[in-house]
SEDREN-462808 format. One line per field, with one value per residue: chain; x, y, z of N, C-alpha, C, O in turn. Coordinates in nm, 2 decimals. Layout:
N
mol [A  ...] $
neast [X  ...] $
nnorth [Y  ...] $
nup [Z  ...] $
caeast [X  ...] $
canorth [Y  ...] $
caup [Z  ...] $
ceast [X  ...] $
cnorth [Y  ...] $
cup [Z  ...] $
oeast [X  ...] $
onorth [Y  ...] $
oup [Z  ...] $
***
This chain:
262
mol [A  A  A  A  A  A  A  A  A  A  A  A  A  A  A  A  A  A  A  A  A  A  A  A  A  A  A  A  A  A  A  A  A  A  A  A  A  A  A  A  A  A  A  A  A  A  A  A  A  A  A  A  A  A  A  A  A  A  A  A  A  A  A  A  A  A  A  A  A  A  A  A  A  A  A  A  A  A  A  A  A  A  A  A  A  A  A  A  A  A  A  A  A  A  A  A  A  A  A  A  A  A  A  A  A  A  A  A  A  A  A  A  A  A  A  A  A  A  A  A  A  A  A  A  A  A  A  A  A  A  A  A  A  A  A  A  A  A  A  A  A  A  A  A  A  A  A  A  A  A  A  A  A  A  A  A  A  A  A  A  A  A  A  A  A  A  A  A  A  A  A  A  A  A  A  A  A  A  A  A  A  A  A  A  A  A  A  A  A  A  A  A  A  A  A  A  A  A  A  A  A  A  A  A  A  A  A  A  A  A  A  A  A  A  A  A  A  A  A  A  A  A  A  A  A  A  A  A  A  A  A  A  A  A  A  A  A  A  A  A  A  A  A  A  A  A  A  A  A  A  A  A  A  A  A  A  A  A  A  A  A  A] $
neast [15.51  15.50  15.29  15.14  15.09  14.86  14.77  14.59  14.46  14.22  14.05  14.25  14.41  14.71  15.07  15.38  15.59  15.89  16.04  16.05  15.84  15.47  15.12  14.82  14.48  14.18  13.91  13.76  13.63  13.45  13.32  13.19  13.33  13.35  13.15  13.11  12.97  12.79  12.93  12.73  12.60  12.54  12.65  12.92  13.27  13.19  13.36  13.46  13.48  13.22  13.14  13.06  13.03  13.20  13.46  13.42  13.50  13.87  14.01  14.03  14.21  14.38  14.54  14.58  14.74  14.95  14.99  15.09  15.27  15.44  15.49  15.62  15.87  15.91  15.98  15.79  15.56  15.49  15.18  14.84  14.56  14.20  13.99  13.71  13.37  13.34  13.12  13.10  13.37  13.62  13.91  14.06  14.15  14.19  14.21  14.02  13.84  13.70  13.60  13.25  13.23  13.45  13.50  13.60  13.84  14.09  14.10  14.12  14.39  14.52  14.55  14.65  14.93  15.00  15.09  15.25  15.42  15.53  15.63  15.85  15.99  16.03  16.21  16.42  16.55  16.63  16.79  16.64  16.45  16.14  15.85  15.44  15.21  14.81  14.55  14.24  13.84  13.70  13.39  13.34  13.48  13.28  13.39  13.64  13.68  13.81  14.01  14.19  14.33  14.54  14.70  14.88  14.89  14.96  15.19  15.27  15.29  15.50  15.87  16.08  16.33  16.26  16.12  15.80  15.77  15.87  15.70  15.52  15.70  15.81  15.86  15.71  15.51  15.32  15.32  15.39  15.12  15.00  15.03  15.01  14.81  14.57  14.39  14.06  13.77  13.60  13.87  14.03  13.97  13.83  13.82  14.10  14.22  14.32  14.43  14.24  14.44  14.45  14.63  14.69  14.92  15.23  15.17  14.97  14.66  14.60  14.25  14.04  13.86  14.04  14.32  14.45  14.43  14.41  14.55  14.83  14.87  14.98  15.18  15.31  15.55  15.72  15.78  15.76  15.47  15.17  14.80  14.56  14.32  14.11  13.86  13.52  13.46  13.68  13.70  13.45  13.42  13.55  13.73  13.85  13.95  14.13  14.32  14.41  14.57  14.76  14.88  14.88  15.08  15.32  15.39  15.41  15.71  15.86  15.85  15.94  16.19  16.30  16.33  16.42  16.58  16.55] $
nnorth [8.98  8.66  8.40  8.15  7.92  7.74  7.50  7.29  6.99  6.80  6.82  6.81  6.96  7.10  7.15  7.25  7.23  7.31  7.21  6.91  6.80  6.72  6.78  6.64  6.59  6.46  6.41  6.69  6.77  6.89  6.93  6.80  6.55  6.50  6.27  6.13  5.89  5.90  5.71  5.40  5.25  4.96  4.91  4.91  4.66  4.39  4.43  4.68  4.95  5.24  5.52  5.91  6.14  6.49  6.59  6.88  7.19  7.07  7.12  7.43  7.43  7.29  7.45  7.70  7.64  7.56  7.78  7.96  7.77  7.91  8.16  8.14  8.00  8.07  7.90  7.66  7.33  7.01  7.02  6.84  6.80  6.70  6.78  6.66  6.53  6.32  6.12  6.04  5.95  5.87  5.92  5.82  5.58  5.23  5.09  4.98  5.03  5.27  5.38  5.34  5.39  5.37  5.59  5.76  5.70  5.82  6.04  5.97  5.82  6.08  6.16  6.02  5.95  6.22  6.22  6.02  6.15  6.35  6.24  6.14  6.32  6.45  6.30  6.18  6.41  6.53  6.28  6.07  6.15  6.28  6.38  6.29  6.42  6.36  6.47  6.51  6.53  6.43  6.31  6.34  6.14  5.90  5.71  5.80  6.05  6.33  6.62  6.69  6.38  6.16  5.90  5.65  5.40  5.23  5.28  5.16  5.30  5.43  5.49  5.19  5.26  5.49  5.57  5.53  5.64  5.90  6.09  6.16  6.30  6.58  6.79  6.71  6.62  6.56  6.66  6.93  7.04  6.89  7.08  7.31  7.66  7.87  8.21  8.15  8.36  8.64  8.90  8.76  8.67  8.50  8.16  7.96  7.74  7.44  7.17  6.85  6.51  6.26  5.95  5.93  5.90  5.74  5.48  5.39  5.30  5.38  5.45  5.26  5.36  5.62  5.51  5.54  5.53  5.40  5.61  5.69  5.41  5.30  5.53  5.53  5.30  5.40  5.72  5.88  5.83  6.02  6.00  6.30  6.33  6.59  6.73  6.77  6.93  7.17  7.23  7.34  7.54  7.90  8.05  7.90  7.71  7.93  7.91  7.59  7.58  7.78  7.68  7.38  7.46  7.52  7.30  7.10  7.22  7.26  6.95  6.83  6.94  6.84  6.60  6.59  6.76  7.10] $
nup [8.41  8.42  8.20  8.17  7.90  7.64  7.44  7.21  7.10  6.96  7.20  7.38  7.64  7.68  7.83  7.78  7.97  8.19  8.42  8.56  8.64  8.64  8.57  8.54  8.47  8.44  8.43  8.48  8.25  7.97  7.72  7.42  7.26  6.85  6.70  6.94  7.09  7.34  7.65  7.82  8.07  8.06  7.83  7.88  7.94  8.16  8.51  8.46  8.61  8.67  8.60  8.54  8.62  8.62  8.78  8.93  8.92  8.95  8.70  8.68  8.95  8.87  8.65  8.82  9.05  8.85  8.71  8.96  9.06  8.88  8.90  9.16  9.10  8.86  8.62  8.50  8.54  8.38  8.19  8.14  8.05  8.02  7.82  7.73  7.81  8.04  8.04  7.80  7.74  7.97  8.09  8.27  8.29  8.17  7.80  7.73  7.91  7.91  7.67  7.49  7.23  6.92  6.76  6.99  7.04  6.93  7.05  7.34  7.30  7.27  7.49  7.60  7.46  7.49  7.77  7.79  7.62  7.74  7.99  7.94  7.85  8.07  8.17  8.04  8.09  8.35  8.45  8.53  8.72  8.89  8.86  8.85  8.87  9.00  8.92  9.10  9.21  9.49  9.66  10.03  10.19  10.42  10.61  10.63  10.65  10.48  10.39  10.18  10.00  9.92  9.71  9.62  9.57  9.84  9.77  9.56  9.31  9.35  9.25  9.28  9.55  9.57  9.88  10.01  10.29  10.28  10.15  10.42  10.56  10.79  10.55  10.32  10.07  10.18  10.48  10.43  10.40  10.58  10.75  10.73  10.80  10.81  10.85  10.83  10.68  10.66  10.53  10.71  10.96  11.07  11.23  11.28  10.96  10.83  10.65  10.71  10.61  10.41  10.39  10.76  10.79  10.73  10.88  10.79  10.58  10.23  10.15  9.98  9.79  9.73  9.63  9.43  9.02  8.76  8.53  8.77  8.80  8.58  8.46  8.73  8.67  8.58  8.66  8.99  9.11  9.21  9.32  9.35  9.57  9.61  9.85  9.81  10.01  9.91  9.74  9.62  9.82  9.76  9.87  10.00  9.84  9.69  9.93  9.89  9.60  9.66  9.84  9.76  9.55  9.65  9.83  9.62  9.47  9.71  9.78  9.52  9.45  9.66  9.60  9.30  9.20  9.10] $
caeast [15.42  15.48  15.19  15.12  14.99  14.81  14.77  14.49  14.48  14.16  14.04  14.33  14.52  14.85  15.19  15.52  15.65  16.04  16.05  16.06  15.68  15.39  15.03  14.67  14.37  14.10  13.76  13.70  13.62  13.29  13.31  13.11  13.39  13.24  13.09  13.12  12.86  12.81  12.91  12.65  12.72  12.54  12.77  13.05  13.25  13.17  13.47  13.48  13.40  13.17  13.14  13.04  13.02  13.30  13.49  13.47  13.68  13.99  14.07  14.10  14.25  14.51  14.61  14.60  14.84  15.08  15.08  15.15  15.46  15.55  15.55  15.67  16.00  16.00  15.96  15.67  15.50  15.41  15.03  14.74  14.37  14.15  13.85  13.62  13.40  13.38  13.05  13.19  13.56  13.73  14.05  14.14  14.10  14.26  14.11  13.92  13.65  13.69  13.51  13.24  13.24  13.57  13.48  13.64  13.99  14.20  14.10  14.15  14.52  14.52  14.61  14.80  15.04  15.06  15.14  15.38  15.60  15.57  15.70  15.98  16.12  16.05  16.28  16.57  16.67  16.65  16.83  16.55  16.39  16.08  15.70  15.37  15.04  14.69  14.44  14.06  13.73  13.61  13.32  13.41  13.46  13.22  13.48  13.75  13.66  13.98  13.95  14.29  14.34  14.66  14.71  14.98  14.84  15.02  15.39  15.32  15.32  15.66  15.95  16.23  16.48  16.19  16.08  15.63  15.77  15.90  15.56  15.52  15.78  15.80  15.88  15.68  15.39  15.20  15.34  15.35  14.97  14.89  15.06  14.99  14.71  14.52  14.27  13.92  13.67  13.62  13.96  14.09  13.91  13.78  13.91  14.19  14.14  14.40  14.35  14.23  14.47  14.48  14.64  14.74  15.04  15.29  15.16  14.81  14.63  14.52  14.15  14.10  13.81  14.10  14.41  14.46  14.33  14.50  14.71  14.92  14.94  15.03  15.30  15.44  15.65  15.85  15.81  15.68  15.30  15.10  14.69  14.56  14.19  14.03  13.74  13.38  13.53  13.73  13.62  13.32  13.44  13.61  13.83  13.96  14.01  14.22  14.42  14.44  14.60  14.90  14.93  14.93  15.20  15.43  15.45  15.49  15.76  15.93  15.91  16.02  16.28  16.43  16.39  16.38  16.61  16.57] $
canorth [8.87  8.53  8.33  8.00  7.95  7.61  7.43  7.19  6.90  6.67  6.81  6.78  7.14  7.08  7.30  7.21  7.25  7.33  7.12  6.77  6.80  6.72  6.76  6.56  6.62  6.36  6.46  6.78  6.88  6.98  6.92  6.66  6.48  6.50  6.19  5.99  5.84  5.82  5.60  5.35  5.10  4.81  4.86  4.92  4.60  4.35  4.46  4.83  5.10  5.27  5.66  5.94  6.28  6.54  6.65  6.99  7.28  7.02  7.20  7.54  7.44  7.27  7.54  7.74  7.60  7.52  7.90  8.00  7.77  7.97  8.26  8.14  7.98  8.12  7.77  7.57  7.22  7.03  7.02  6.80  6.86  6.65  6.82  6.64  6.52  6.24  6.06  6.01  5.91  5.87  5.90  5.77  5.38  5.17  5.15  4.85  5.09  5.41  5.41  5.26  5.40  5.38  5.71  5.84  5.65  5.91  6.20  5.90  5.84  6.20  6.26  6.00  5.97  6.33  6.28  5.93  6.22  6.49  6.23  6.07  6.46  6.50  6.19  6.20  6.56  6.53  6.19  6.00  6.19  6.37  6.39  6.29  6.44  6.35  6.59  6.41  6.55  6.36  6.34  6.36  5.97  5.86  5.61  5.85  6.19  6.46  6.76  6.58  6.24  6.09  5.76  5.55  5.25  5.18  5.26  5.05  5.41  5.50  5.40  5.13  5.38  5.62  5.55  5.58  5.74  6.04  6.22  6.19  6.34  6.73  6.83  6.63  6.63  6.50  6.73  7.03  6.99  6.89  7.18  7.45  7.72  8.00  8.26  8.15  8.42  8.82  8.97  8.59  8.70  8.38  8.07  7.87  7.65  7.31  7.04  6.67  6.49  6.16  5.83  5.97  5.88  5.64  5.36  5.45  5.24  5.45  5.44  5.23  5.43  5.72  5.48  5.57  5.48  5.42  5.68  5.65  5.31  5.35  5.58  5.50  5.23  5.51  5.80  5.86  5.93  6.05  6.08  6.40  6.37  6.69  6.67  6.85  7.07  7.25  7.26  7.37  7.68  7.96  8.14  7.70  7.66  7.94  7.84  7.50  7.65  7.85  7.54  7.28  7.47  7.50  7.17  7.04  7.30  7.20  6.83  6.77  7.05  6.79  6.47  6.54  6.91  7.18] $
caup [8.47  8.31  8.18  8.11  7.79  7.65  7.32  7.22  6.99  7.04  7.34  7.50  7.67  7.74  7.82  7.81  8.11  8.18  8.53  8.63  8.70  8.49  8.65  8.45  8.52  8.37  8.44  8.49  8.06  7.98  7.62  7.33  7.09  6.74  6.65  6.96  7.16  7.53  7.73  7.90  8.19  7.94  7.71  7.89  7.99  8.32  8.58  8.44  8.72  8.53  8.61  8.44  8.71  8.62  8.90  8.94  8.97  8.89  8.57  8.73  9.03  8.82  8.60  8.90  9.07  8.76  8.75  9.10  9.07  8.81  8.97  9.22  9.06  8.75  8.57  8.47  8.55  8.24  8.22  8.08  8.09  7.90  7.76  7.69  7.89  8.14  8.01  7.67  7.74  8.08  8.09  8.43  8.24  8.03  7.70  7.74  7.99  7.87  7.58  7.41  7.05  6.85  6.73  7.04  7.05  6.90  7.20  7.43  7.27  7.25  7.60  7.66  7.47  7.53  7.94  7.79  7.54  7.87  8.10  7.84  7.85  8.18  8.27  7.96  8.09  8.46  8.52  8.50  8.83  8.80  8.92  8.78  9.02  8.94  9.02  9.07  9.32  9.58  9.82  10.17  10.24  10.52  10.68  10.64  10.64  10.46  10.25  10.05  9.99  9.88  9.69  9.57  9.56  9.94  9.76  9.40  9.21  9.35  9.14  9.33  9.52  9.72  10.02  10.06  10.37  10.22  10.13  10.47  10.67  10.77  10.39  10.21  10.08  10.36  10.55  10.43  10.32  10.68  10.85  10.62  10.85  10.75  10.90  10.74  10.68  10.60  10.66  10.77  11.07  11.14  11.29  11.22  10.89  10.86  10.58  10.72  10.52  10.45  10.50  10.87  10.87  10.68  10.93  10.79  10.47  10.21  10.15  9.85  9.66  9.63  9.65  9.25  8.97  8.63  8.53  8.85  8.79  8.43  8.48  8.79  8.66  8.50  8.73  9.08  9.07  9.33  9.32  9.49  9.54  9.63  9.85  9.80  10.11  9.97  9.61  9.68  9.89  9.66  9.96  10.09  9.68  9.68  9.96  9.82  9.48  9.68  9.93  9.65  9.49  9.73  9.86  9.52  9.43  9.86  9.79  9.42  9.46  9.72  9.57  9.19  9.20  8.96] $
ceast [15.46  15.35  15.16  15.03  14.98  14.79  14.62  14.54  14.38  14.08  14.09  14.39  14.62  14.97  15.25  15.63  15.86  16.04  16.02  15.88  15.59  15.26  14.90  14.56  14.22  14.01  13.67  13.67  13.44  13.25  13.22  13.21  13.28  13.27  13.06  12.99  12.88  12.81  12.78  12.67  12.59  12.61  12.95  13.10  13.23  13.36  13.50  13.44  13.35  13.11  13.14  13.05  13.19  13.36  13.54  13.50  13.84  14.07  14.10  14.21  14.41  14.58  14.58  14.75  14.99  15.16  15.12  15.28  15.50  15.58  15.62  15.85  16.00  16.00  15.83  15.68  15.47  15.25  14.97  14.66  14.30  14.02  13.76  13.56  13.36  13.29  13.10  13.30  13.60  13.82  14.15  14.12  14.15  14.10  13.99  13.74  13.65  13.60  13.43  13.23  13.38  13.57  13.58  13.74  14.08  14.18  14.17  14.32  14.59  14.63  14.70  14.88  15.10  15.19  15.25  15.51  15.65  15.70  15.84  16.07  16.15  16.24  16.47  16.60  16.62  16.66  16.77  16.46  16.31  15.91  15.57  15.25  14.94  14.64  14.33  14.01  13.71  13.50  13.40  13.36  13.38  13.35  13.59  13.83  13.79  13.91  14.02  14.25  14.49  14.72  14.84  14.95  14.90  15.15  15.39  15.32  15.43  15.77  16.04  16.33  16.36  16.09  15.89  15.73  15.79  15.83  15.54  15.57  15.74  15.77  15.85  15.61  15.28  15.23  15.30  15.22  14.95  14.92  15.08  14.86  14.71  14.44  14.15  13.83  13.71  13.74  14.02  14.09  13.83  13.91  14.01  14.11  14.26  14.34  14.34  14.29  14.47  14.53  14.67  14.83  15.13  15.22  15.01  14.82  14.58  14.40  14.13  14.00  13.94  14.29  14.52  14.48  14.40  14.58  14.82  14.97  15.00  15.16  15.41  15.51  15.74  15.86  15.75  15.57  15.24  14.86  14.65  14.42  14.15  13.92  13.58  13.41  13.58  13.76  13.53  13.33  13.58  13.73  13.94  14.04  14.14  14.31  14.53  14.56  14.75  14.99  15.00  15.12  15.31  15.52  15.48  15.63  15.86  15.99  15.94  16.10  16.39  16.42  16.41  16.42  16.61  16.59] $
cnorth [8.75  8.50  8.21  8.02  7.73  7.62  7.34  7.12  6.82  6.68  6.76  6.88  7.04  7.18  7.16  7.25  7.25  7.29  6.97  6.73  6.81  6.68  6.67  6.55  6.60  6.41  6.58  6.83  6.83  6.93  6.83  6.63  6.50  6.36  6.10  6.01  5.82  5.70  5.51  5.23  4.97  4.83  4.82  4.75  4.51  4.42  4.56  4.88  5.18  5.46  5.83  6.13  6.36  6.63  6.75  7.11  7.24  7.12  7.36  7.53  7.36  7.35  7.62  7.75  7.60  7.74  7.99  7.97  7.84  8.08  8.30  8.14  7.98  8.00  7.71  7.42  7.16  6.99  6.94  6.78  6.82  6.74  6.84  6.53  6.36  6.10  6.00  5.94  5.91  5.83  5.83  5.62  5.36  5.14  5.09  4.88  5.21  5.48  5.31  5.23  5.45  5.45  5.84  5.80  5.73  6.04  6.11  5.90  5.97  6.24  6.20  5.93  6.12  6.31  6.15  6.06  6.28  6.38  6.16  6.20  6.46  6.43  6.15  6.37  6.58  6.40  6.11  6.06  6.27  6.29  6.39  6.33  6.44  6.35  6.55  6.53  6.46  6.43  6.33  6.18  5.91  5.80  5.69  6.01  6.24  6.56  6.71  6.40  6.25  5.94  5.78  5.41  5.15  5.22  5.21  5.19  5.52  5.39  5.29  5.26  5.50  5.51  5.60  5.68  5.90  6.14  6.23  6.26  6.54  6.81  6.79  6.66  6.66  6.58  6.85  7.08  7.04  7.02  7.32  7.54  7.86  8.02  8.27  8.27  8.55  8.85  8.86  8.71  8.60  8.24  8.06  7.76  7.59  7.24  6.91  6.60  6.32  6.06  5.92  6.00  5.77  5.48  5.30  5.36  5.31  5.46  5.41  5.28  5.57  5.66  5.52  5.46  5.48  5.45  5.68  5.53  5.23  5.43  5.53  5.38  5.30  5.62  5.86  5.97  5.89  6.09  6.16  6.40  6.46  6.67  6.79  7.01  7.19  7.29  7.38  7.56  7.76  8.02  7.97  7.64  7.79  7.93  7.76  7.55  7.71  7.72  7.46  7.33  7.48  7.42  7.08  7.12  7.26  7.08  6.76  6.87  6.95  6.63  6.48  6.76  6.98  7.32] $
cup [8.34  8.34  8.11  7.99  7.79  7.47  7.34  7.12  7.07  7.13  7.41  7.50  7.75  7.70  7.86  7.88  8.10  8.36  8.58  8.66  8.63  8.60  8.55  8.57  8.42  8.34  8.51  8.29  8.07  7.84  7.51  7.24  6.98  6.73  6.78  7.07  7.32  7.61  7.86  7.99  8.07  7.89  7.71  7.97  8.16  8.36  8.54  8.60  8.60  8.62  8.55  8.45  8.64  8.79  8.88  9.00  8.95  8.83  8.61  8.87  8.96  8.75  8.63  8.97  8.96  8.77  8.86  9.05  9.00  8.81  9.04  9.22  8.92  8.60  8.57  8.50  8.41  8.28  8.14  8.10  7.99  7.97  7.76  7.77  7.92  8.06  7.87  7.69  7.88  8.08  8.15  8.36  8.18  7.92  7.72  7.78  8.01  7.77  7.54  7.22  7.00  6.82  6.90  7.11  7.01  7.04  7.28  7.42  7.29  7.41  7.65  7.63  7.49  7.67  7.85  7.73  7.69  8.00  8.04  7.83  7.96  8.24  8.20  8.04  8.22  8.60  8.60  8.65  8.78  8.91  8.89  8.91  8.96  8.94  8.98  9.22  9.36  9.64  9.93  10.17  10.39  10.62  10.67  10.61  10.62  10.42  10.16  10.12  9.86  9.81  9.62  9.55  9.70  9.84  9.62  9.30  9.22  9.30  9.29  9.42  9.61  9.78  9.97  10.17  10.39  10.24  10.30  10.61  10.63  10.62  10.34  10.18  10.11  10.43  10.56  10.40  10.46  10.79  10.84  10.73  10.77  10.82  10.78  10.72  10.61  10.64  10.71  10.95  11.15  11.22  11.20  11.14  10.86  10.77  10.68  10.59  10.53  10.35  10.65  10.84  10.73  10.74  10.81  10.59  10.41  10.18  9.99  9.71  9.57  9.66  9.52  9.14  8.84  8.54  8.64  8.86  8.65  8.41  8.56  8.80  8.59  8.59  8.82  9.05  9.15  9.31  9.40  9.44  9.59  9.72  9.81  9.87  10.06  9.82  9.61  9.71  9.84  9.78  10.02  9.89  9.65  9.77  9.94  9.68  9.56  9.72  9.84  9.60  9.54  9.78  9.78  9.52  9.59  9.81  9.65  9.47  9.61  9.71  9.40  9.18  9.05  9.00] $
oeast [15.45  15.29  15.16  14.93  15.03  14.78  14.55  14.64  14.39  14.02  14.05  14.44  14.61  14.97  15.22  15.74  15.93  16.04  15.94  15.84  15.59  15.26  14.96  14.55  14.16  14.01  13.56  13.70  13.36  13.13  13.16  13.20  13.16  13.38  12.99  12.93  12.96  12.72  12.75  12.75  12.66  12.69  13.04  13.02  13.26  13.45  13.61  13.38  13.40  13.03  13.25  13.07  13.28  13.30  13.65  13.52  13.93  14.16  14.20  14.28  14.52  14.70  14.55  14.84  15.10  15.26  15.18  15.37  15.62  15.68  15.69  15.93  16.07  16.00  15.77  15.79  15.43  15.21  15.02  14.66  14.32  13.97  13.69  13.64  13.34  13.35  13.14  13.30  13.63  13.85  14.27  14.06  14.19  13.98  13.88  13.63  13.60  13.55  13.48  13.23  13.42  13.69  13.60  13.77  14.18  14.27  14.28  14.38  14.71  14.73  14.79  14.93  15.22  15.30  15.37  15.63  15.76  15.80  15.93  16.20  16.27  16.33  16.57  16.70  16.54  16.62  16.81  16.38  16.34  15.89  15.54  15.22  14.93  14.59  14.30  14.09  13.70  13.49  13.52  13.25  13.46  13.38  13.68  13.94  13.88  13.79  13.96  14.20  14.51  14.80  14.90  15.03  14.89  15.23  15.49  15.37  15.46  15.77  16.04  16.39  16.40  16.02  15.88  15.76  15.76  15.84  15.53  15.52  15.69  15.67  15.92  15.57  15.18  15.13  15.22  15.23  14.92  14.85  15.13  14.79  14.79  14.38  14.15  13.81  13.81  13.77  14.09  14.17  13.79  14.03  14.03  14.01  14.35  14.22  14.45  14.24  14.50  14.49  14.67  14.85  15.06  15.22  14.98  14.91  14.48  14.43  14.16  14.03  13.95  14.37  14.64  14.52  14.46  14.66  14.93  15.09  15.05  15.24  15.53  15.56  15.84  15.98  15.65  15.56  15.23  14.82  14.68  14.38  14.12  13.86  13.61  13.40  13.56  13.84  13.55  13.28  13.69  13.84  14.06  14.13  14.24  14.42  14.65  14.68  14.86  15.10  15.12  15.23  15.41  15.64  15.56  15.69  15.97  16.11  15.96  16.06  16.50  16.48  16.42  16.34  16.65  16.60] $
onorth [8.76  8.54  8.20  8.10  7.64  7.72  7.33  7.15  6.79  6.58  6.69  6.92  6.95  7.26  7.05  7.30  7.20  7.40  6.96  6.62  6.91  6.59  6.65  6.53  6.68  6.47  6.58  6.94  6.77  6.90  6.76  6.69  6.51  6.32  6.00  6.11  5.75  5.62  5.56  5.14  4.89  4.73  4.77  4.70  4.56  4.45  4.58  4.81  5.20  5.46  5.86  6.22  6.28  6.70  6.76  7.13  7.33  7.18  7.41  7.63  7.37  7.33  7.70  7.84  7.64  7.79  8.09  8.04  7.86  8.12  8.40  8.21  7.91  8.04  7.72  7.36  7.24  6.95  6.95  6.74  6.88  6.76  6.94  6.44  6.29  6.00  5.89  5.85  6.03  5.71  5.80  5.55  5.45  5.16  5.15  4.84  5.27  5.59  5.20  5.14  5.56  5.46  5.96  5.85  5.71  6.11  6.14  5.96  5.97  6.31  6.25  5.85  6.14  6.35  6.20  6.08  6.26  6.41  6.13  6.20  6.46  6.48  6.11  6.42  6.67  6.38  6.07  5.97  6.34  6.20  6.51  6.27  6.52  6.25  6.53  6.58  6.37  6.55  6.31  6.13  5.88  5.87  5.62  6.05  6.23  6.59  6.68  6.35  6.33  5.88  5.88  5.33  5.03  5.14  5.20  5.16  5.62  5.27  5.34  5.34  5.58  5.42  5.70  5.79  5.98  6.24  6.35  6.28  6.60  6.88  6.78  6.76  6.74  6.60  6.90  7.20  7.16  7.06  7.40  7.45  7.92  7.93  8.34  8.28  8.58  8.85  8.90  8.79  8.61  8.24  8.11  7.70  7.67  7.22  6.87  6.62  6.26  6.07  6.04  6.12  5.74  5.38  5.19  5.37  5.36  5.58  5.48  5.27  5.60  5.74  5.53  5.35  5.59  5.38  5.68  5.50  5.12  5.38  5.50  5.35  5.24  5.62  5.93  6.08  5.77  6.20  6.15  6.43  6.41  6.58  6.91  7.13  7.30  7.37  7.50  7.65  7.71  8.03  7.95  7.57  7.76  7.92  7.78  7.53  7.69  7.68  7.44  7.27  7.46  7.43  6.99  7.08  7.22  7.07  6.64  6.89  6.98  6.55  6.37  6.85  6.94  7.41] $
oup [8.21  8.44  7.99  7.98  7.86  7.40  7.44  7.05  7.19  7.17  7.50  7.40  7.83  7.60  7.91  7.85  8.01  8.42  8.67  8.69  8.55  8.68  8.44  8.69  8.36  8.23  8.57  8.24  8.14  7.83  7.59  7.13  7.00  6.74  6.76  7.11  7.39  7.63  7.97  7.97  8.02  7.90  7.65  8.05  8.27  8.28  8.59  8.68  8.49  8.72  8.50  8.37  8.62  8.87  8.82  9.13  8.93  8.88  8.56  8.90  9.00  8.77  8.54  8.95  8.99  8.79  8.83  9.01  9.01  8.75  9.05  9.28  8.85  8.48  8.68  8.48  8.32  8.39  8.03  8.22  7.88  8.08  7.76  7.80  7.82  8.03  7.87  7.61  7.89  8.06  8.13  8.44  8.10  7.93  7.73  7.75  8.11  7.77  7.55  7.14  7.02  6.79  6.90  7.23  7.08  7.09  7.32  7.50  7.31  7.42  7.71  7.71  7.51  7.68  7.86  7.77  7.74  8.06  8.12  7.81  7.99  8.31  8.26  8.00  8.21  8.71  8.71  8.69  8.68  8.99  8.90  9.01  8.87  8.98  8.86  9.31  9.28  9.66  9.92  10.15  10.47  10.71  10.73  10.58  10.71  10.40  10.05  10.21  9.77  9.88  9.59  9.50  9.70  9.87  9.56  9.19  9.16  9.30  9.40  9.35  9.69  9.74  9.91  10.13  10.48  10.31  10.32  10.72  10.54  10.59  10.24  10.25  10.09  10.49  10.64  10.37  10.49  10.88  10.91  10.76  10.70  10.88  10.68  10.84  10.54  10.76  10.80  11.02  11.27  11.24  11.09  11.17  10.85  10.77  10.73  10.48  10.63  10.23  10.60  10.83  10.63  10.67  10.78  10.51  10.47  10.18  9.90  9.59  9.46  9.71  9.53  9.16  8.82  8.48  8.59  8.91  8.63  8.34  8.54  8.91  8.54  8.63  8.77  9.02  9.18  9.28  9.52  9.33  9.70  9.67  9.79  9.83  10.12  9.79  9.59  9.65  9.87  9.72  10.06  9.86  9.59  9.72  9.95  9.73  9.50  9.67  9.83  9.60  9.47  9.80  9.82  9.62  9.56  9.79  9.66  9.58  9.64  9.79  9.35  9.17  8.94  8.91] $
***
């Protein structure tokens, strides 16, 4: 069995893949960058969203999805994971909002330079086609209860010529996740489990809290980019988390092959 191996520099874990897909994970790090002061709200410029909490289990999900893709296809996605804690550096923000200590800059730059390099490789080797999936965690949103939220800034992080509607087709990312079914409980004897996926369909507006942050807006200018927010209803449940890893892997494979054949 092949196993994905990772290297690391400046608390940025990475794997150079062999398919036109990159998985990024900015918010599940637990490490303290040497000599870097923690961010504070008072020191953060006005207009910057300030959060310091971890998206628990998203790094595990990211690595597990990558491995599952390799197991199924024999090729692997590119992967970039921030291992520094968000209280020091928020990798999903522009640099003016991401940190308050100049010593944090090399770690932040390492994360985004690695993504940039991998995106360029994907595009050069695949005729300008590919996908970036930015993996996050969220709580369930009261006004839009769901297990999985897909964000594209309402289509703005998709390239011209790629129709947002395709995400919602039966063989689109949304469609493949929406129609996945599992028997939950010990021995699969419990009720049928299905994901609640937001937005509901192609006509619905994406919920603003989860419609896409800095990463997909930055790289969406060159590669189709989708933010995947996984609610704690899934992340905190080991059985459902295992279901999700398998289903996300299959959805990414089939969706990507349809639009960026490999």
